[in-house]
C-alpha positions in Angstrom: 69.4 32.6 -5.5 66.2 31.3 -7.0 66.3 30.6 -10.8 63.7 32.1 -13.0 62.2 28.7 -13.7 62.0 27.9 -10.0 60.5 31.3 -9.3 57.8 30.7 -11.9 57.0 27.3 -10.4 56.9 28.8 -6.9 54.5 31.6 -8.0 52.3 29.1 -9.8 52.2 26.9 -6.6 51.3 29.9 -4.4 48.6 31.0 -6.9 47.1 27.5 -6.9 47.2 27.4 -3.1 45.5 30.8 -2.9 42.7 29.7 -5.3 42.2 26.5 -3.3 41.9 28.3 0.0 39.6 30.9 -1.5 37.4 28.2 -3.0 37.2 26.4 0.3 36.1 29.6 2.1 33.2 30.2 -0.3 29.8 28.7 0.5 29.3 25.5 -1.5 26.2 25.4 -3.7 23.6 22.9 -2.5 23.5 19.7 -4.7 20.7 17.3 -4.9 21.1 13.9 -3.1 20.7 10.9 -5.3 18.0 9.0 -3.4 16.4 8.9 0.0 14.2 6.1 1.4 11.1 6.3 3.6 10.1 3.1 5.4 6.4 2.3 5.5 4.2 0.4 7.9 1.4 -1.9 6.9 -1.9 -1.9 8.8 -4.7 -4.4 8.5 -8.0 -2.7 8.9 -10.2 -3.8 11.8 -13.3 -1.9 10.9 -15.2 -4.9 9.7 -15.4 -4.1 6.0 -18.0 -6.1 4.2 -17.6 -5.2 0.6 -14.2 -3.9 -0.5 -15.2 -4.4 -4.2 -18.0 -1.8 -3.8 -15.6 0.6 -2.0 -13.0 0.3 -4.8 -15.7 0.9 -7.4 -17.0 4.0 -5.6 -13.4 5.4 -5.7 -13.1 4.6 -9.4 -16.3 6.5 -10.2 -14.8 9.7 -8.8 -11.6 9.1 -10.6 -13.4 8.5 -13.9 -15.1 11.9 -13.5 -11.6 13.4 -13.6 -11.6 14.4 -9.9 -9.4 13.7 -6.9 -10.7 11.2 -4.4 -9.1 10.9 -1.0 -8.9 7.3 0.3 -11.5 6.3 2.8 -9.4 4.4 5.3 -12.2 2.4 6.7 -12.9 1.0 3.3 -9.4 -0.4 2.7 -8.3 -3.6 4.3 -4.6 -3.2 3.9 -3.1 0.2 4.1 0.5 1.5 3.9 1.3 4.4 6.2 4.2 6.8 6.8 5.0 8.7 9.9 5.4 12.3 8.7 6.6 15.3 10.7 5.0 18.7 10.5 6.5 21.8 12.0 9.8 22.6 13.8 10.2 20.9 16.1 8.1 18.3 14.3 4.9 16.7 15.5 4.5 13.3 13.8 1.4 12.2 12.1 0.5 8.8 10.6 -0.5 9.4 7.0 -1.9 7.0 4.4 0.2 6.8 1.2 -1.8 7.6 -1.9 -0.7 7.9 -5.5 -4.3 8.5 -6.6 -4.5 11.9 -4.9 -2.0 14.8 -4.6 -3.0 17.0 -1.6 -1.3 16.2 1.6 -3.4 16.9 4.7 -3.5 16.2 8.4 -5.9 16.6 11.4 -8.3 13.7 11.1 -7.1 12.2 14.4 -4.3 14.1 16.0 -4.7 17.9 16.2 -2.3 20.2 14.3 0.4 21.7 16.5 1.6 25.1 15.2 5.2 26.1 15.5 7.3 29.0 14.3 7.4 27.5 10.8 3.6 27.4 10.5 1.8 29.9 8.3 -1.9 30.1 7.7 -2.6 30.9 4.0 -6.1 32.0 4.9 -7.4 29.7 2.1 -9.9 26.8 2.5 -9.4 23.4 1.1 -11.8 20.6 0.4 -11.1 17.0 -0.9 -13.9 14.7 -1.7 -14.3 11.0 -0.7 -15.6 8.4 -3.1 -18.6 7.8 -0.9 -19.8 11.5 -1.2 -18.3 12.8 2.1 -15.3 15.0 2.2 -12.5 16.4 4.2 -12.2 20.2 4.6 -10.4 22.8 6.5 -7.6 25.5 6.4 -4.6 25.4 4.1 -1.2 26.1 5.8 2.4 26.0 4.8 4.9 24.3 7.1 8.0 22.3 7.3 7.4 18.7 6.5 9.9 16.0 7.5 9.7 12.6 5.8 13.1 11.5 7.2 16.4 13.2 8.2 17.3 13.3 4.5 13.8 14.4 3.3 12.8 17.8 4.7 10.5 20.1 2.8 10.3 23.8 3.6 7.0 25.7 3.2 5.0 22.7 2.1 1.4 23.4 1.5 -0.7 21.1 3.7 -4.4 21.0 4.6 -5.4 21.0 8.2 -8.8 19.3 8.6 -11.6 20.9 10.6 -14.0 18.3 9.2 -12.9 14.8 8.4 -14.4 11.4 8.9 -13.7 7.7 8.4 -10.0 7.8 8.8 -9.9 5.6 11.9 -6.6 6.0 13.7 -5.0 7.6 10.7 -4.2 11.4 10.8 -4.5 12.1 7.1 -3.1 11.6 3.6 0.3 11.9 2.0 -0.6 12.7 -1.6 1.8 11.4 -4.2 -0.2 11.8 -7.4 0.4 14.3 -10.2 0.1 18.0 -9.4 -2.9 18.5 -11.7 -5.0 16.6 -9.2 -4.7 19.5 -6.8 -6.5 21.9 -9.1 -9.7 23.4 -7.6 -9.2 21.9 -4.2 -7.8 25.0 -2.5 -9.7 28.3 -2.7 -8.1 31.0 -4.9 -5.3 28.7 -5.9 -4.9 27.2 -9.3 -2.8 24.2 -8.1 -0.7 23.3 -5.1 2.9 22.1 -5.3 3.0 18.5 -4.1 5.6 17.1 -1.7 7.4 15.5 -4.6 7.4 18.9 -6.5 9.0 20.7 -3.6 11.6 18.0 -2.9 12.7 18.5 -6.4 12.4 22.3 -6.5 14.4 22.6 -3.3 17.1 20.3 -4.7 16.6 17.6 -2.1 16.3 15.0 -4.9 17.9 15.2 -8.3 14.9 13.8 -10.2 11.2 13.9 -9.5 11.0 10.1 -9.3 9.2 7.9 -6.8 9.9 4.2 -6.3 7.2 2.2 -4.5 7.8 -1.2 -3.0 5.1 -3.3 -1.3 5.5 -6.8 0.2 2.4 -9.0 0.3 0.4 -8.6 3.5 0.6 -12.4 3.9 4.4 -12.5 3.7 6.8 -12.7 6.6 8.0 -9.2 5.8 4.8 -7.3 5.1 6.5 -3.9 4.9 7.0 -1.3 2.2 9.1 1.6 1.3 9.1 4.8 -0.8 12.3 5.8 -2.5 12.5 9.5 -3.5 14.7 10.6 -6.4 15.1 7.1 -8.0 14.3 3.5 -7.2 15.7 0.9 -4.9 17.7 -1.6 -7.0 17.9 -4.0 -4.1 14.1 -4.5 -4.2 13.9 -5.6 -7.9 14.9 -8.6 -10.0 15.7 -7.8 -13.6 15.3 -4.2 -14.8 12.8 -1.4 -14.7 10.7 -1.1 -17.9 9.1 2.3 -18.5 6.1 3.3 -20.5 4.8 6.9 -21.1 1.8 8.1 -19.2 -1.2 7.5 -21.4 -2.7 10.3 -23.4 -6.2 9.0 -22.9 -8.5 11.0 -20.6 -9.2 10.7 -17.7 -6.5 8.1 -17.1 -3.9 10.7 -18.3 -4.8 12.8 -15.3 -3.4 10.2 -12.9 -0.6 7.7 -13.1 -2.2 6.3 -16.2 -0.8 3.6 -18.6 -2.0 1.5 -21.6 -2.1 -2.2 -21.1 -3.8 -5.4 -22.4 -4.7 -8.5 -20.3 -4.9 -12.2 -21.1 -6.1 -15.0 -18.9 -3.9 -17.9 -19.9 -4.2 -17.8 -23.7 -7.5 -16.1 -23.7 -7.6 -12.3 -24.4 -9.9 -10.6 -21.9 -9.0 -6.9 -22.4 -7.5 -5.4 -25.5 -4.9 -2.6 -25.0 -6.7 0.3 -23.3 -6.0 3.0 -20.8 -6.2 2.7 -17.0 -4.3 3.7 -13.9 -1.9 2.4 -11.3 -3.2 3.3 -7.8 -1.9 2.6 -4.3 -5.3 3.7 -2.9 -7.2 0.9 -4.5 -7.1 -2.5 -2.9 -8.1 -4.8 -5.8 -7.4 -5.1 -9.5 -10.5 -3.6 -11.3 -11.2 -4.4 -14.9 -13.9 -3.3 -17.3 -17.2 -5.2 -17.0 -16.9 -7.0 -20.4 -13.4 -8.2 -19.4 -14.6 -9.2 -16.0 -17.3 -11.3 -17.4 -14.8 -13.2 -19.6 -12.6 -13.7 -16.6 -15.4 -15.0 -14.4 -16.5 -17.5 -17.1 -13.0 -18.7 -17.7 -12.3 -19.3 -14.0 -15.7 -20.7 -13.2 -16.0 -18.4 -10.2 -19.2 -17.3 -8.5 -19.9 -13.9 -6.9 -19.9 -13.9 -3.1 -22.4 -11.4 -2.0 -20.9 -10.8 1.4 -17.4 -9.8 0.3 -18.3 -8.7 -3.3 -15.5 -10.8 -4.6 -15.4 -13.8 -6.9 -15.1 -17.1 -5.1 -13.6 -20.4 -6.3 -13.2 -23.9 -4.9 -9.9 -25.6 -4.1 -10.3 -27.7 -7.3 -10.8 -24.5 -9.4 -7.8 -22.9 -7.8 -5.7 -25.9 -8.9 -6.9 -25.2 -12.5 -6.4 -21.4 -12.3 -4.3 -19.9 -15.1 -2.0 -16.9 -14.8 -3.1 -13.5 -15.8 -0.7 -11.7 -18.3 -0.5 -7.9 -18.2 1.2 -6.5 -21.3 2.5 -3.0 -20.7 4.8 -1.3 -23.3 5.5 -4.6 -25.0 6.6 -6.3 -21.7 4.4 -9.0 -20.2 4.0 -9.3 -16.4 2.7 -12.6 -15.1 0.3 -12.5 -12.2 0.3 -16.1 -11.0 -2.7 -18.0 -9.6 -1.5 -17.3 -6.1 -1.2 -13.6 -6.9 -4.9 -13.6 -8.0 -6.3 -14.7 -4.7 -7.0 -12.8 -1.5 -4.6 -13.7 1.4 -6.5 -16.5 3.1 -5.1 -15.4 6.4 -7.0 -12.1 6.0 -10.4 -13.6 5.0 -12.0 -12.6 8.3 -11.0 -8.9 7.6 -13.3 -8.8 4.7 -16.2 -10.8 6.3 -15.2 -14.0 4.4 -15.0 -17.5 5.8 -11.7 -19.0 6.9 -11.1 -21.6 4.3 -12.7 -19.9 1.3 -10.7 -18.7 -1.7 -11.5 -15.3 -3.1 -10.2 -13.6 -6.2 -8.8 -10.1 -6.2 -9.9 -9.3 -9.8 -13.1 -7.4 -9.7 -15.6 -5.6 -11.9 -15.0 -1.8 -12.5 -18.8 -1.4 -13.1 -18.4 0.1 -16.6 -17.7 -1.4 -20.0 -14.4 -0.8 -21.7 -14.0 2.4 -23.6 -14.5 4.7 -20.6 -10.9 6.1 -20.7 -10.2 4.4 -17.4 -10.8 0.7 -18.0 -8.7 -0.8 -15.3 -7.0 0.0 -12.0 -3.9 -1.9 -11.0 -4.3 -1.6 -7.2 -2.4 -2.8 -4.2 -2.9 -6.5 -5.1 -1.0 -5.9 -8.3 1.6 -3.6 -6.8 2.5 -6.1 -4.0 3.9 -8.4 -6.8 5.6 -5.7 -8.9 7.9 -2.8 -8.0 6.5 0.5 -9.5 8.2 3.8 -10.4 6.5 7.1 -10.9 8.6 9.5 -13.0 7.3 13.0 -13.2 10.4 14.3 -14.8 10.0 12.1 -17.9 6.2 11.6 -17.6 6.5 7.8 -17.4 5.7 4.8 -15.2 8.0 1.8 -14.7 7.6 -1.7 -13.4 9.9 -4.5 -12.4 9.6 -8.0 -10.9 10.5 -8.6 -7.3 11.2 -11.5 -5.0 7.5 -11.6 -4.4 6.3 -11.8 -8.0 6.1 -15.6 -7.9 5.5 -15.9 -4.1 2.9 -18.5 -2.9 2.2 -16.8 0.4 -1.6 -16.1 -0.2 
């Protein structure tokens, strides 16, 4: 005979077992993964660029006007690309990674292959280039595969019918703020970005992108994007965040406030500018640039458009100090020079020393007084946090590298 106490315990056990079995039979809600990483490839341009400073300034002019400017791949020496799948089964396209624009598009080189997941929205898109040309075509939605852990359903993508100057690249992976998509697709106020949809579809738990670039002159000149967080193995120290600036037009992009000193000499008081993977150089306002040129003793090289210094001047070069949110980031003398192994790619001479700080073409006070481009980002890890409207930076193993 079973006692009443034992019977109660047995019934409780049976009830617990039933609830456990019932729960296991129910479909589990999808939970967001913590992070997922996409490896990048670095490409050194072979198109014979003669003046990358002019190309960067042309892009900045469009951005200062508050518009979206797609990267002209033939005007960038070092580009980071990702192989992105479109459709199911996926066809892979080599896309340039760009935080300064937000529309993702393909079709510049390899034609779009439609599958059962492809849908024509019957809307046209058009994205301008800084040089006055543009890419245009039809807007589709399709499955986009960044990696096995990063699959986006019904992502809006442009399929180019007219595109130029992308070389062997197939298009752009746009990673800028969603506001930059406004007005670029007919009858559509704005287009959800790849990051927006990864978050909305619960693939990532936070709308955060971590970006790591290694110097092109290093032994491991690779990069990676981390979706949903950042890669702690790539940083030294901690991530320091600052709010996106409120100053227009920098506020439209990944804009921040910063000041710059050359050694102990202030060259740019705290002002607004942007962080941009689509810009090669570090652009600063003309008044700041003039102070920098005088302090370094550099002369302007007409072929490359870059400042040039002698070996003796390089030995005397001071560090640049970028103060962002009260934290100072040191760009060493080696970080201020163009990789000498890539001099021929910009039309320079083999043993010359060129500086990567260039003139924006406008005096400070424009609302976009600097651009921290690739030459800055190869020395510091960067984080783009849409969820909290902030940008973060951290030092890496390459911050104090002497590979250039």
